[in-house]
Chimera marker file (.cmm) of the C-alpha trace (Angstrom):
<marker_set name="trace">
<marker id="1" x="48.726" y="-55.222" z="165.279" r="1" g="1" b="0" radius="0.5"/>
<marker id="2" x="48.405" y="-54.560" z="161.549" r="1" g="1" b="0" radius="0.5"/>
<marker id="3" x="44.575" y="-54.633" z="161.729" r="1" g="1" b="0" radius="0.5"/>
<marker id="4" x="44.634" y="-51.938" z="164.451" r="1" g="1" b="0" radius="0.5"/>
<marker id="5" x="46.853" y="-49.809" z="162.217" r="1" g="1" b="0" radius="0.5"/>
<marker id="6" x="44.435" y="-50.209" z="159.275" r="1" g="1" b="0" radius="0.5"/>
<marker id="7" x="41.436" y="-49.446" z="161.474" r="1" g="1" b="0" radius="0.5"/>
<marker id="8" x="43.136" y="-46.306" z="162.834" r="1" g="1" b="0" radius="0.5"/>
<marker id="9" x="44.114" y="-45.181" z="159.313" r="1" g="1" b="0" radius="0.5"/>
<marker id="10" x="40.552" y="-45.678" z="158.026" r="1" g="1" b="0" radius="0.5"/>
<marker id="11" x="39.105" y="-43.803" z="161.031" r="1" g="1" b="0" radius="0.5"/>
<marker id="12" x="41.491" y="-40.854" z="160.592" r="1" g="1" b="0" radius="0.5"/>
<marker id="13" x="40.865" y="-40.635" z="156.817" r="1" g="1" b="0" radius="0.5"/>
<marker id="14" x="37.084" y="-40.812" z="157.385" r="1" g="1" b="0" radius="0.5"/>
<marker id="15" x="37.253" y="-38.028" z="159.962" r="1" g="1" b="0" radius="0.5"/>
<marker id="16" x="39.324" y="-35.834" z="157.623" r="1" g="1" b="0" radius="0.5"/>
<marker id="17" x="36.980" y="-36.475" z="154.697" r="1" g="1" b="0" radius="0.5"/>
<marker id="18" x="33.934" y="-35.663" z="156.836" r="1" g="1" b="0" radius="0.5"/>
<marker id="19" x="35.476" y="-32.413" z="158.036" r="1" g="1" b="0" radius="0.5"/>
<marker id="20" x="36.299" y="-31.393" z="154.429" r="1" g="1" b="0" radius="0.5"/>
<marker id="21" x="32.719" y="-32.100" z="153.334" r="1" g="1" b="0" radius="0.5"/>
<marker id="22" x="31.319" y="-30.118" z="156.258" r="1" g="1" b="0" radius="0.5"/>
<marker id="23" x="33.681" y="-27.222" z="155.565" r="1" g="1" b="0" radius="0.5"/>
<marker id="24" x="32.511" y="-26.750" z="151.964" r="1" g="1" b="0" radius="0.5"/>
<marker id="25" x="30.724" y="-23.464" z="151.546" r="1" g="1" b="0" radius="0.5"/>
<marker id="26" x="27.057" y="-23.734" z="150.623" r="1" g="1" b="0" radius="0.5"/>
<marker id="27" x="25.593" y="-21.376" z="148.039" r="1" g="1" b="0" radius="0.5"/>
<marker id="28" x="23.840" y="-18.433" z="149.661" r="1" g="1" b="0" radius="0.5"/>
<marker id="29" x="22.004" y="-16.940" z="146.636" r="1" g="1" b="0" radius="0.5"/>
<marker id="30" x="19.932" y="-18.555" z="143.898" r="1" g="1" b="0" radius="0.5"/>
<marker id="31" x="18.113" y="-17.261" z="140.836" r="1" g="1" b="0" radius="0.5"/>
<marker id="32" x="14.531" y="-18.465" z="141.307" r="1" g="1" b="0" radius="0.5"/>
<marker id="33" x="12.634" y="-18.823" z="138.008" r="1" g="1" b="0" radius="0.5"/>
<marker id="34" x="9.041" y="-19.691" z="138.788" r="1" g="1" b="0" radius="0.5"/>
<marker id="35" x="5.539" y="-20.251" z="137.537" r="1" g="1" b="0" radius="0.5"/>
<marker id="36" x="3.391" y="-18.197" z="137.803" r="1" g="1" b="0" radius="0.5"/>
<marker id="37" x="6.012" y="-16.227" z="135.873" r="1" g="1" b="0" radius="0.5"/>
<marker id="38" x="8.298" y="-14.261" z="138.162" r="1" g="1" b="0" radius="0.5"/>
<marker id="39" x="11.973" y="-13.530" z="138.465" r="1" g="1" b="0" radius="0.5"/>
<marker id="40" x="13.174" y="-13.818" z="142.033" r="1" g="1" b="0" radius="0.5"/>
<marker id="41" x="16.344" y="-14.091" z="144.088" r="1" g="1" b="0" radius="0.5"/>
<marker id="42" x="16.418" y="-16.607" z="146.904" r="1" g="1" b="0" radius="0.5"/>
<marker id="43" x="18.837" y="-15.491" z="149.605" r="1" g="1" b="0" radius="0.5"/>
<marker id="44" x="19.729" y="-17.842" z="152.453" r="1" g="1" b="0" radius="0.5"/>
<marker id="45" x="20.206" y="-15.164" z="155.113" r="1" g="1" b="0" radius="0.5"/>
<marker id="46" x="20.833" y="-17.755" z="157.833" r="1" g="1" b="0" radius="0.5"/>
<marker id="47" x="20.174" y="-21.336" z="158.851" r="1" g="1" b="0" radius="0.5"/>
<marker id="48" x="16.574" y="-20.539" z="159.737" r="1" g="1" b="0" radius="0.5"/>
<marker id="49" x="15.767" y="-17.583" z="157.461" r="1" g="1" b="0" radius="0.5"/>
<marker id="50" x="15.475" y="-17.147" z="153.691" r="1" g="1" b="0" radius="0.5"/>
<marker id="51" x="14.405" y="-13.976" z="151.870" r="1" g="1" b="0" radius="0.5"/>
<marker id="52" x="12.977" y="-13.920" z="148.346" r="1" g="1" b="0" radius="0.5"/>
<marker id="53" x="12.241" y="-10.604" z="146.594" r="1" g="1" b="0" radius="0.5"/>
<marker id="54" x="10.498" y="-11.006" z="143.232" r="1" g="1" b="0" radius="0.5"/>
<marker id="55" x="9.502" y="-9.043" z="140.155" r="1" g="1" b="0" radius="0.5"/>
<marker id="56" x="7.112" y="-9.784" z="137.295" r="1" g="1" b="0" radius="0.5"/>
<marker id="57" x="6.134" y="-7.925" z="134.167" r="1" g="1" b="0" radius="0.5"/>
<marker id="58" x="3.282" y="-8.555" z="131.740" r="1" g="1" b="0" radius="0.5"/>
<marker id="59" x="2.380" y="-6.611" z="128.590" r="1" g="1" b="0" radius="0.5"/>
<marker id="60" x="-0.907" y="-7.429" z="126.884" r="1" g="1" b="0" radius="0.5"/>
<marker id="61" x="-2.097" y="-6.007" z="123.569" r="1" g="1" b="0" radius="0.5"/>
<marker id="62" x="-5.874" y="-6.328" z="123.513" r="1" g="1" b="0" radius="0.5"/>
<marker id="63" x="-6.817" y="-5.347" z="119.970" r="1" g="1" b="0" radius="0.5"/>
<marker id="64" x="-5.386" y="-4.303" z="116.572" r="1" g="1" b="0" radius="0.5"/>
<marker id="65" x="-5.959" y="-0.589" z="117.384" r="1" g="1" b="0" radius="0.5"/>
<marker id="66" x="-2.944" y="-0.631" z="119.673" r="1" g="1" b="0" radius="0.5"/>
<marker id="67" x="-4.774" y="-0.686" z="123.000" r="1" g="1" b="0" radius="0.5"/>
<marker id="68" x="-2.578" y="-2.431" z="125.487" r="1" g="1" b="0" radius="0.5"/>
<marker id="69" x="-2.000" y="-2.783" z="129.166" r="1" g="1" b="0" radius="0.5"/>
<marker id="70" x="1.143" y="-3.328" z="131.202" r="1" g="1" b="0" radius="0.5"/>
<marker id="71" x="1.304" y="-4.888" z="134.644" r="1" g="1" b="0" radius="0.5"/>
<marker id="72" x="4.261" y="-4.556" z="137.018" r="1" g="1" b="0" radius="0.5"/>
<marker id="73" x="4.316" y="-6.715" z="140.094" r="1" g="1" b="0" radius="0.5"/>
<marker id="74" x="6.585" y="-6.706" z="143.104" r="1" g="1" b="0" radius="0.5"/>
<marker id="75" x="6.630" y="-9.105" z="145.990" r="1" g="1" b="0" radius="0.5"/>
<marker id="76" x="8.695" y="-10.467" z="148.823" r="1" g="1" b="0" radius="0.5"/>
<marker id="77" x="8.656" y="-13.686" z="150.802" r="1" g="1" b="0" radius="0.5"/>
<marker id="78" x="10.128" y="-14.490" z="154.195" r="1" g="1" b="0" radius="0.5"/>
<marker id="79" x="10.733" y="-18.230" z="154.450" r="1" g="1" b="0" radius="0.5"/>
<marker id="80" x="11.597" y="-20.294" z="157.520" r="1" g="1" b="0" radius="0.5"/>
<marker id="81" x="13.327" y="-23.586" z="156.593" r="1" g="1" b="0" radius="0.5"/>
<marker id="82" x="12.614" y="-26.593" z="158.788" r="1" g="1" b="0" radius="0.5"/>
<marker id="83" x="15.038" y="-29.432" z="159.476" r="1" g="1" b="0" radius="0.5"/>
<marker id="84" x="16.442" y="-30.819" z="156.205" r="1" g="1" b="0" radius="0.5"/>
<marker id="85" x="15.869" y="-34.436" z="155.305" r="1" g="1" b="0" radius="0.5"/>
<marker id="86" x="18.872" y="-35.034" z="153.032" r="1" g="1" b="0" radius="0.5"/>
<marker id="87" x="18.426" y="-32.960" z="149.897" r="1" g="1" b="0" radius="0.5"/>
<marker id="88" x="14.821" y="-32.019" z="150.722" r="1" g="1" b="0" radius="0.5"/>
<marker id="89" x="14.224" y="-28.876" z="152.807" r="1" g="1" b="0" radius="0.5"/>
<marker id="90" x="10.622" y="-28.173" z="153.854" r="1" g="1" b="0" radius="0.5"/>
<marker id="91" x="9.727" y="-24.599" z="154.828" r="1" g="1" b="0" radius="0.5"/>
<marker id="92" x="6.878" y="-22.304" z="155.771" r="1" g="1" b="0" radius="0.5"/>
<marker id="93" x="6.610" y="-18.561" z="155.375" r="1" g="1" b="0" radius="0.5"/>
<marker id="94" x="4.680" y="-15.454" z="154.405" r="1" g="1" b="0" radius="0.5"/>
<marker id="95" x="4.522" y="-13.505" z="151.158" r="1" g="1" b="0" radius="0.5"/>
<marker id="96" x="3.285" y="-10.041" z="150.274" r="1" g="1" b="0" radius="0.5"/>
<marker id="97" x="2.815" y="-8.666" z="146.768" r="1" g="1" b="0" radius="0.5"/>
<marker id="98" x="1.609" y="-5.559" z="144.973" r="1" g="1" b="0" radius="0.5"/>
<marker id="99" x="0.554" y="-5.163" z="141.347" r="1" g="1" b="0" radius="0.5"/>
<marker id="100" x="0.257" y="-1.962" z="139.343" r="1" g="1" b="0" radius="0.5"/>
<marker id="101" x="-1.500" y="-1.731" z="135.963" r="1" g="1" b="0" radius="0.5"/>
<marker id="102" x="-0.965" y="0.983" z="133.353" r="1" g="1" b="0" radius="0.5"/>
<marker id="103" x="-3.753" y="3.120" z="131.976" r="1" g="1" b="0" radius="0.5"/>
<marker id="104" x="-6.308" y="5.594" z="133.209" r="1" g="1" b="0" radius="0.5"/>
<marker id="105" x="-8.215" y="4.442" z="136.259" r="1" g="1" b="0" radius="0.5"/>
<marker id="106" x="-6.149" y="1.228" z="136.225" r="1" g="1" b="0" radius="0.5"/>
<marker id="107" x="-6.641" y="-1.334" z="138.983" r="1" g="1" b="0" radius="0.5"/>
<marker id="108" x="-4.246" y="-1.948" z="141.824" r="1" g="1" b="0" radius="0.5"/>
<marker id="109" x="-3.972" y="-5.215" z="143.666" r="1" g="1" b="0" radius="0.5"/>
<marker id="110" x="-2.167" y="-6.536" z="146.705" r="1" g="1" b="0" radius="0.5"/>
<marker id="111" x="-2.114" y="-9.841" z="148.507" r="1" g="1" b="0" radius="0.5"/>
<marker id="112" x="-0.821" y="-11.511" z="151.655" r="1" g="1" b="0" radius="0.5"/>
<marker id="113" x="-0.142" y="-15.253" z="151.557" r="1" g="1" b="0" radius="0.5"/>
<marker id="114" x="0.704" y="-17.977" z="154.044" r="1" g="1" b="0" radius="0.5"/>
<marker id="115" x="3.107" y="-20.491" z="152.437" r="1" g="1" b="0" radius="0.5"/>
<marker id="116" x="4.151" y="-24.104" z="152.977" r="1" g="1" b="0" radius="0.5"/>
<marker id="117" x="6.591" y="-25.731" z="150.540" r="1" g="1" b="0" radius="0.5"/>
<marker id="118" x="9.786" y="-27.621" z="149.924" r="1" g="1" b="0" radius="0.5"/>
<marker id="119" x="13.084" y="-27.330" z="148.051" r="1" g="1" b="0" radius="0.5"/>
<marker id="120" x="14.963" y="-30.256" z="146.571" r="1" g="1" b="0" radius="0.5"/>
<marker id="121" x="18.674" y="-29.878" z="145.771" r="1" g="1" b="0" radius="0.5"/>
<marker id="122" x="19.460" y="-31.809" z="142.580" r="1" g="1" b="0" radius="0.5"/>
<marker id="123" x="23.160" y="-30.956" z="142.956" r="1" g="1" b="0" radius="0.5"/>
<marker id="124" x="25.287" y="-28.080" z="144.266" r="1" g="1" b="0" radius="0.5"/>
<marker id="125" x="24.163" y="-25.609" z="141.565" r="1" g="1" b="0" radius="0.5"/>
<marker id="126" x="20.583" y="-26.677" z="140.698" r="1" g="1" b="0" radius="0.5"/>
<marker id="127" x="17.379" y="-27.350" z="142.554" r="1" g="1" b="0" radius="0.5"/>
<marker id="128" x="13.598" y="-27.205" z="142.320" r="1" g="1" b="0" radius="0.5"/>
<marker id="129" x="10.926" y="-25.947" z="144.679" r="1" g="1" b="0" radius="0.5"/>
<marker id="130" x="7.171" y="-26.186" z="145.012" r="1" g="1" b="0" radius="0.5"/>
<marker id="131" x="4.858" y="-24.440" z="147.432" r="1" g="1" b="0" radius="0.5"/>
<marker id="132" x="1.217" y="-23.932" z="148.212" r="1" g="1" b="0" radius="0.5"/>
<marker id="133" x="-0.736" y="-21.670" z="150.485" r="1" g="1" b="0" radius="0.5"/>
<marker id="134" x="-3.741" y="-19.501" z="151.135" r="1" g="1" b="0" radius="0.5"/>
<marker id="135" x="-3.830" y="-15.913" z="149.851" r="1" g="1" b="0" radius="0.5"/>
<marker id="136" x="-5.918" y="-12.931" z="150.849" r="1" g="1" b="0" radius="0.5"/>
<marker id="137" x="-6.254" y="-10.736" z="147.731" r="1" g="1" b="0" radius="0.5"/>
<marker id="138" x="-7.632" y="-7.234" z="147.312" r="1" g="1" b="0" radius="0.5"/>
<marker id="139" x="-8.209" y="-5.687" z="143.881" r="1" g="1" b="0" radius="0.5"/>
<marker id="140" x="-9.242" y="-2.023" z="143.666" r="1" g="1" b="0" radius="0.5"/>
<marker id="141" x="-10.483" y="-0.393" z="140.483" r="1" g="1" b="0" radius="0.5"/>
<marker id="142" x="-11.238" y="3.317" z="140.355" r="1" g="1" b="0" radius="0.5"/>
<marker id="143" x="-11.121" y="5.837" z="143.164" r="1" g="1" b="0" radius="0.5"/>
<marker id="144" x="-13.431" y="7.917" z="145.297" r="1" g="1" b="0" radius="0.5"/>
<marker id="145" x="-17.017" y="6.891" z="145.956" r="1" g="1" b="0" radius="0.5"/>
<marker id="146" x="-17.141" y="4.859" z="142.730" r="1" g="1" b="0" radius="0.5"/>
<marker id="147" x="-14.179" y="2.670" z="143.660" r="1" g="1" b="0" radius="0.5"/>
<marker id="148" x="-14.783" y="-1.029" z="143.287" r="1" g="1" b="0" radius="0.5"/>
<marker id="149" x="-12.957" y="-3.232" z="145.788" r="1" g="1" b="0" radius="0.5"/>
<marker id="150" x="-12.946" y="-6.983" z="145.440" r="1" g="1" b="0" radius="0.5"/>
<marker id="151" x="-11.618" y="-9.090" z="148.295" r="1" g="1" b="0" radius="0.5"/>
<marker id="152" x="-11.054" y="-12.821" z="148.146" r="1" g="1" b="0" radius="0.5"/>
<marker id="153" x="-9.487" y="-15.717" z="149.976" r="1" g="1" b="0" radius="0.5"/>
<marker id="154" x="-7.975" y="-18.140" z="147.460" r="1" g="1" b="0" radius="0.5"/>
<marker id="155" x="-5.512" y="-20.970" z="147.196" r="1" g="1" b="0" radius="0.5"/>
<marker id="156" x="-2.076" y="-20.120" z="145.872" r="1" g="1" b="0" radius="0.5"/>
<marker id="157" x="0.761" y="-22.191" z="144.443" r="1" g="1" b="0" radius="0.5"/>
<marker id="158" x="4.150" y="-21.847" z="142.785" r="1" g="1" b="0" radius="0.5"/>
<marker id="159" x="6.810" y="-24.100" z="141.270" r="1" g="1" b="0" radius="0.5"/>
<marker id="160" x="10.297" y="-22.974" z="140.349" r="1" g="1" b="0" radius="0.5"/>
<marker id="161" x="13.757" y="-23.918" z="139.171" r="1" g="1" b="0" radius="0.5"/>
<marker id="162" x="16.697" y="-22.765" z="141.297" r="1" g="1" b="0" radius="0.5"/>
<marker id="163" x="20.144" y="-21.875" z="139.929" r="1" g="1" b="0" radius="0.5"/>
<marker id="164" x="22.672" y="-21.293" z="142.747" r="1" g="1" b="0" radius="0.5"/>
<marker id="165" x="25.634" y="-18.914" z="142.434" r="1" g="1" b="0" radius="0.5"/>
<link id1="1" id2="2" r="1" g="1" b="0" radius="0.2"/>
<link id1="2" id2="3" r="1" g="1" b="0" radius="0.2"/>
<link id1="3" id2="4" r="1" g="1" b="0" radius="0.2"/>
<link id1="4" id2="5" r="1" g="1" b="0" radius="0.2"/>
<link id1="5" id2="6" r="1" g="1" b="0" radius="0.2"/>
<link id1="6" id2="7" r="1" g="1" b="0" radius="0.2"/>
<link id1="7" id2="8" r="1" g="1" b="0" radius="0.2"/>
<link id1="8" id2="9" r="1" g="1" b="0" radius="0.2"/>
<link id1="9" id2="10" r="1" g="1" b="0" radius="0.2"/>
<link id1="10" id2="11" r="1" g="1" b="0" radius="0.2"/>
<link id1="11" id2="12" r="1" g="1" b="0" radius="0.2"/>
<link id1="12" id2="13" r="1" g="1" b="0" radius="0.2"/>
<link id1="13" id2="14" r="1" g="1" b="0" radius="0.2"/>
<link id1="14" id2="15" r="1" g="1" b="0" radius="0.2"/>
<link id1="15" id2="16" r="1" g="1" b="0" radius="0.2"/>
<link id1="16" id2="17" r="1" g="1" b="0" radius="0.2"/>
<link id1="17" id2="18" r="1" g="1" b="0" radius="0.2"/>
<link id1="18" id2="19" r="1" g="1" b="0" radius="0.2"/>
<link id1="19" id2="20" r="1" g="1" b="0" radius="0.2"/>
<link id1="20" id2="21" r="1" g="1" b="0" radius="0.2"/>
<link id1="21" id2="22" r="1" g="1" b="0" radius="0.2"/>
<link id1="22" id2="23" r="1" g="1" b="0" radius="0.2"/>
<link id1="23" id2="24" r="1" g="1" b="0" radius="0.2"/>
<link id1="24" id2="25" r="1" g="1" b="0" radius="0.2"/>
<link id1="25" id2="26" r="1" g="1" b="0" radius="0.2"/>
<link id1="26" id2="27" r="1" g="1" b="0" radius="0.2"/>
<link id1="27" id2="28" r="1" g="1" b="0" radius="0.2"/>
<link id1="28" id2="29" r="1" g="1" b="0" radius="0.2"/>
<link id1="29" id2="30" r="1" g="1" b="0" radius="0.2"/>
<link id1="30" id2="31" r="1" g="1" b="0" radius="0.2"/>
<link id1="31" id2="32" r="1" g="1" b="0" radius="0.2"/>
<link id1="32" id2="33" r="1" g="1" b="0" radius="0.2"/>
<link id1="33" id2="34" r="1" g="1" b="0" radius="0.2"/>
<link id1="34" id2="35" r="1" g="1" b="0" radius="0.2"/>
<link id1="35" id2="36" r="1" g="1" b="0" radius="0.2"/>
<link id1="36" id2="37" r="1" g="1" b="0" radius="0.2"/>
<link id1="37" id2="38" r="1" g="1" b="0" radius="0.2"/>
<link id1="38" id2="39" r="1" g="1" b="0" radius="0.2"/>
<link id1="39" id2="40" r="1" g="1" b="0" radius="0.2"/>
<link id1="40" id2="41" r="1" g="1" b="0" radius="0.2"/>
<link id1="41" id2="42" r="1" g="1" b="0" radius="0.2"/>
<link id1="42" id2="43" r="1" g="1" b="0" radius="0.2"/>
<link id1="43" id2="44" r="1" g="1" b="0" radius="0.2"/>
<link id1="44" id2="45" r="1" g="1" b="0" radius="0.2"/>
<link id1="45" id2="46" r="1" g="1" b="0" radius="0.2"/>
<link id1="46" id2="47" r="1" g="1" b="0" radius="0.2"/>
<link id1="47" id2="48" r="1" g="1" b="0" radius="0.2"/>
<link id1="48" id2="49" r="1" g="1" b="0" radius="0.2"/>
<link id1="49" id2="50" r="1" g="1" b="0" radius="0.2"/>
<link id1="50" id2="51" r="1" g="1" b="0" radius="0.2"/>
<link id1="51" id2="52" r="1" g="1" b="0" radius="0.2"/>
<link id1="52" id2="53" r="1" g="1" b="0" radius="0.2"/>
<link id1="53" id2="54" r="1" g="1" b="0" radius="0.2"/>
<link id1="54" id2="55" r="1" g="1" b="0" radius="0.2"/>
<link id1="55" id2="56" r="1" g="1" b="0" radius="0.2"/>
<link id1="56" id2="57" r="1" g="1" b="0" radius="0.2"/>
<link id1="57" id2="58" r="1" g="1" b="0" radius="0.2"/>
<link id1="58" id2="59" r="1" g="1" b="0" radius="0.2"/>
<link id1="59" id2="60" r="1" g="1" b="0" radius="0.2"/>
<link id1="60" id2="61" r="1" g="1" b="0" radius="0.2"/>
<link id1="61" id2="62" r="1" g="1" b="0" radius="0.2"/>
<link id1="62" id2="63" r="1" g="1" b="0" radius="0.2"/>
<link id1="63" id2="64" r="1" g="1" b="0" radius="0.2"/>
<link id1="64" id2="65" r="1" g="1" b="0" radius="0.2"/>
<link id1="65" id2="66" r="1" g="1" b="0" radius="0.2"/>
<link id1="66" id2="67" r="1" g="1" b="0" radius="0.2"/>
<link id1="67" id2="68" r="1" g="1" b="0" radius="0.2"/>
<link id1="68" id2="69" r="1" g="1" b="0" radius="0.2"/>
<link id1="69" id2="70" r="1" g="1" b="0" radius="0.2"/>
<link id1="70" id2="71" r="1" g="1" b="0" radius="0.2"/>
<link id1="71" id2="72" r="1" g="1" b="0" radius="0.2"/>
<link id1="72" id2="73" r="1" g="1" b="0" radius="0.2"/>
<link id1="73" id2="74" r="1" g="1" b="0" radius="0.2"/>
<link id1="74" id2="75" r="1" g="1" b="0" radius="0.2"/>
<link id1="75" id2="76" r="1" g="1" b="0" radius="0.2"/>
<link id1="76" id2="77" r="1" g="1" b="0" radius="0.2"/>
<link id1="77" id2="78" r="1" g="1" b="0" radius="0.2"/>
<link id1="78" id2="79" r="1" g="1" b="0" radius="0.2"/>
<link id1="79" id2="80" r="1" g="1" b="0" radius="0.2"/>
<link id1="80" id2="81" r="1" g="1" b="0" radius="0.2"/>
<link id1="81" id2="82" r="1" g="1" b="0" radius="0.2"/>
<link id1="82" id2="83" r="1" g="1" b="0" radius="0.2"/>
<link id1="83" id2="84" r="1" g="1" b="0" radius="0.2"/>
<link id1="84" id2="85" r="1" g="1" b="0" radius="0.2"/>
<link id1="85" id2="86" r="1" g="1" b="0" radius="0.2"/>
<link id1="86" id2="87" r="1" g="1" b="0" radius="0.2"/>
<link id1="87" id2="88" r="1" g="1" b="0" radius="0.2"/>
<link id1="88" id2="89" r="1" g="1" b="0" radius="0.2"/>
<link id1="89" id2="90" r="1" g="1" b="0" radius="0.2"/>
<link id1="90" id2="91" r="1" g="1" b="0" radius="0.2"/>
<link id1="91" id2="92" r="1" g="1" b="0" radius="0.2"/>
<link id1="92" id2="93" r="1" g="1" b="0" radius="0.2"/>
<link id1="93" id2="94" r="1" g="1" b="0" radius="0.2"/>
<link id1="94" id2="95" r="1" g="1" b="0" radius="0.2"/>
<link id1="95" id2="96" r="1" g="1" b="0" radius="0.2"/>
<link id1="96" id2="97" r="1" g="1" b="0" radius="0.2"/>
<link id1="97" id2="98" r="1" g="1" b="0" radius="0.2"/>
<link id1="98" id2="99" r="1" g="1" b="0" radius="0.2"/>
<link id1="99" id2="100" r="1" g="1" b="0" radius="0.2"/>
<link id1="100" id2="101" r="1" g="1" b="0" radius="0.2"/>
<link id1="101" id2="102" r="1" g="1" b="0" radius="0.2"/>
<link id1="102" id2="103" r="1" g="1" b="0" radius="0.2"/>
<link id1="103" id2="104" r="1" g="1" b="0" radius="0.2"/>
<link id1="104" id2="105" r="1" g="1" b="0" radius="0.2"/>
<link id1="105" id2="106" r="1" g="1" b="0" radius="0.2"/>
<link id1="106" id2="107" r="1" g="1" b="0" radius="0.2"/>
<link id1="107" id2="108" r="1" g="1" b="0" radius="0.2"/>
<link id1="108" id2="109" r="1" g="1" b="0" radius="0.2"/>
<link id1="109" id2="110" r="1" g="1" b="0" radius="0.2"/>
<link id1="110" id2="111" r="1" g="1" b="0" radius="0.2"/>
<link id1="111" id2="112" r="1" g="1" b="0" radius="0.2"/>
<link id1="112" id2="113" r="1" g="1" b="0" radius="0.2"/>
<link id1="113" id2="114" r="1" g="1" b="0" radius="0.2"/>
<link id1="114" id2="115" r="1" g="1" b="0" radius="0.2"/>
<link id1="115" id2="116" r="1" g="1" b="0" radius="0.2"/>
<link id1="116" id2="117" r="1" g="1" b="0" radius="0.2"/>
<link id1="117" id2="118" r="1" g="1" b="0" radius="0.2"/>
<link id1="118" id2="119" r="1" g="1" b="0" radius="0.2"/>
<link id1="119" id2="120" r="1" g="1" b="0" radius="0.2"/>
<link id1="120" id2="121" r="1" g="1" b="0" radius="0.2"/>
<link id1="121" id2="122" r="1" g="1" b="0" radius="0.2"/>
<link id1="122" id2="123" r="1" g="1" b="0" radius="0.2"/>
<link id1="123" id2="124" r="1" g="1" b="0" radius="0.2"/>
<link id1="124" id2="125" r="1" g="1" b="0" radius="0.2"/>
<link id1="125" id2="126" r="1" g="1" b="0" radius="0.2"/>
<link id1="126" id2="127" r="1" g="1" b="0" radius="0.2"/>
<link id1="127" id2="128" r="1" g="1" b="0" radius="0.2"/>
<link id1="128" id2="129" r="1" g="1" b="0" radius="0.2"/>
<link id1="129" id2="130" r="1" g="1" b="0" radius="0.2"/>
<link id1="130" id2="131" r="1" g="1" b="0" radius="0.2"/>
<link id1="131" id2="132" r="1" g="1" b="0" radius="0.2"/>
<link id1="132" id2="133" r="1" g="1" b="0" radius="0.2"/>
<link id1="133" id2="134" r="1" g="1" b="0" radius="0.2"/>
<link id1="134" id2="135" r="1" g="1" b="0" radius="0.2"/>
<link id1="135" id2="136" r="1" g="1" b="0" radius="0.2"/>
<link id1="136" id2="137" r="1" g="1" b="0" radius="0.2"/>
<link id1="137" id2="138" r="1" g="1" b="0" radius="0.2"/>
<link id1="138" id2="139" r="1" g="1" b="0" radius="0.2"/>
<link id1="139" id2="140" r="1" g="1" b="0" radius="0.2"/>
<link id1="140" id2="141" r="1" g="1" b="0" radius="0.2"/>
<link id1="141" id2="142" r="1" g="1" b="0" radius="0.2"/>
<link id1="142" id2="143" r="1" g="1" b="0" radius="0.2"/>
<link id1="143" id2="144" r="1" g="1" b="0" radius="0.2"/>
<link id1="144" id2="145" r="1" g="1" b="0" radius="0.2"/>
<link id1="145" id2="146" r="1" g="1" b="0" radius="0.2"/>
<link id1="146" id2="147" r="1" g="1" b="0" radius="0.2"/>
<link id1="147" id2="148" r="1" g="1" b="0" radius="0.2"/>
<link id1="148" id2="149" r="1" g="1" b="0" radius="0.2"/>
<link id1="149" id2="150" r="1" g="1" b="0" radius="0.2"/>
<link id1="150" id2="151" r="1" g="1" b="0" radius="0.2"/>
<link id1="151" id2="152" r="1" g="1" b="0" radius="0.2"/>
<link id1="152" id2="153" r="1" g="1" b="0" radius="0.2"/>
<link id1="153" id2="154" r="1" g="1" b="0" radius="0.2"/>
<link id1="154" id2="155" r="1" g="1" b="0" radius="0.2"/>
<link id1="155" id2="156" r="1" g="1" b="0" radius="0.2"/>
<link id1="156" id2="157" r="1" g="1" b="0" radius="0.2"/>
<link id1="157" id2="158" r="1" g="1" b="0" radius="0.2"/>
<link id1="158" id2="159" r="1" g="1" b="0" radius="0.2"/>
<link id1="159" id2="160" r="1" g="1" b="0" radius="0.2"/>
<link id1="160" id2="161" r="1" g="1" b="0" radius="0.2"/>
<link id1="161" id2="162" r="1" g="1" b="0" radius="0.2"/>
<link id1="162" id2="163" r="1" g="1" b="0" radius="0.2"/>
<link id1="163" id2="164" r="1" g="1" b="0" radius="0.2"/>
<link id1="164" id2="165" r="1" g="1" b="0" radius="0.2"/>
</marker_set>
């Protein structure tokens, strides 16, 4: 009789503990600090959809005369997480980006990328991610009939640290 009581107590406590763990709220937004350098926000919009807008800024001084160039880049990714395997979440997605350069007759570039990657949760507040893909890039310099357009299909990759709020 006493062993049934212990077994029942253990079963009830296990069920309560499992329900408490399942009821804990997961973080929905993370600061995504990646390489190539970009500042992004990873937003878990749902179980099967993540959105990641990003921004990057580069300022290059080319010579002692003060000639310099600034590049502003904006991008966004739509990610589709697959079934999690513990702390590892594989995903696939698409990414679009646009880059603007300062200066007269400065180039403009845009790209579209197919992505496959994974996120690993180190703990509740920190994680890492890595992804790879294929990018279609277009760089345009100049305008009118003298415009130079370069198109390429290249590999693409990114690694990042995630800090969840």
